[in-house]
N, C-alpha and C positions, 0 to 999 in steps of 0.2 A: 611860245610851245612852252605847254604846261611843267609843273616840275616834275610831275608823275611822266609823262612822256620821258623826259630828259633823262629820270633814274630808271625807267626801262629799258632804254637804249644803255646807258652805261654797264646794266646786267647781263643784258643782249650780249654787250659786245666782250663782257668777261666771258660769259659760256661758251661765244665763237672760239677764244682765245684757247682757253680751257681744252674744248671740242677738237682744236688744228693743233694742238700740243698730245693728246691723247691721241690724234687718227699719227700722225709721226711715227710716236711712240709703239707704235702697230707695227706701222712699217717695221722698223727702225729693229726690231724682236725679232720679227719671222727672218729677217735677214742674219739676226744676228743667229737664230737658230740652224739655221743652213752654216754658219761657219764653226758653229760649235760642232755639229756633228762632221762638216767636211776634217777638222782637227781631232779630230775623234779616229774617223778610217782612216787619216796620214798619220798618225801615231803609231795604228795595227800593222801599216803598209797596205791599205785595200786602195790600191788607184783606180781598177775598172768601174766605182760604181760611184755616183754623185752625192751632193747631201738632197738633192731633188729626189732621185731616184731611190734612196737608201729611206728618207720619207714616205713615198710610195709604198715601201715594203712593208712599212712598220703598219701600216693606216691598212693594208690589204687587211694583212693578220693573218687567222685562218680561212677568209672567206673566198668565194670563185665570187667572179665580179666580171661586169663590164666596162668600158670608158666609161661609157654613160652614167650607168651606177656609183663610179668614181667622181663625179662630177655632183651625183644629186645629194650622194650620202654630205655632198662638203668636206669627200676625204683630198680634192685635189685640186686647184682651181688653177687652171690654163690652158691654153691654146694648144700646148705640144704633150698632152697627156698621151694622145695615139703615139707620139714617138717614141717618150720613156718609156711606156708598155713593149714597143718593137726593142727597143732597147736590151730590155730587159729580158726578155725571152732569146734574144740573139745570144744575150751572156749566160742565159743557161740558170737566172734566177726565177724565171716564173714558167707554166707550162701554159699553153694558148691550146682553144677546142674551140672548134666553131660549132656555134647556139643549133639544135635541131633544129629546130621552131624557126629560126629566123636567121637563116645561112650567111647572112649581111652582121650578124655580130657576133662578136669571138670571146668568150668568157677567160682568163687568166686565173689561175693561183700562183701561188708559189712552190719553189721546186726544194729541196733539202738545202740547198744556197742560198737561196732566196729567204727563209728561214733566220738562217745562221747569222744573214744581216738583219732579219728582224729583231734576231735575241740582243746583236747588239746594241742596236737604237734603244732598245726595250731597258737592256743594262745601264745604258748614258743617262736614260729618264729617271732610272732607281735612284741613283748616285745625285742626282740633280736634286729630286723629290728629296731625300733623306738630308742635303747641306743646305738647302734652303731651309728645313725644318729645323736642325742641329745648329746652324748659327742665327735664328729665329730670326731670317729674312723675311719669314712667310708665316704666318699658324694655316692650323686648318680653316679657322672664321674667314681668313683674309682672302687666302685665295678661295673659298666661296664665294667671298663676296667680291671679288674680279670676274669668276665665268659667270655670277650670274648676272652682272651688266654687262657684261660682253655677250651675252645670249639676248639682252634684251636689243643691242643696238645691232644686233645679226637680224633678230624679229623684222625691226624696226626695218632696216634695208630693205629685210627681202620683200618687206610688203611693199614699200618703194619703187621694186623690179614687179612688184607683181600688177599692183593698179596704176601706175603711172600710164604706161602702152595700153 
């Protein structure tokens, strides 16, 4: 084995360690985000909507969408999107209507109750953004760098899914 190949192996191992650390951090951050949302709703006495549903309402915003569009737009990842949409309709947070063209497809949009939940999540995120900046946790440049890097990883993974099979 040449010294060059052992250095490459060490560099690759270092990258692999950092990559696995980053993957773990992304997973933990997502779970932590859900916990932060859950805590906010508990503090406000809102117990009928869970954090996943609240985030779903936030991401839908003023749009009218189908479950498939939620997935394709990247707003929601998970096999239980239909379940959560159904529950949100039953609880009065969303309106649903069969699509005129494709009767199998259902379009959903927020009710006023749903918009109220969306606004709570939006205000929470605004407080977080203000805190991150005012406490010098992140600068505009820092968050832009993180977002750019994560978008590159997203594109790479998307390409892997599209072109491997």
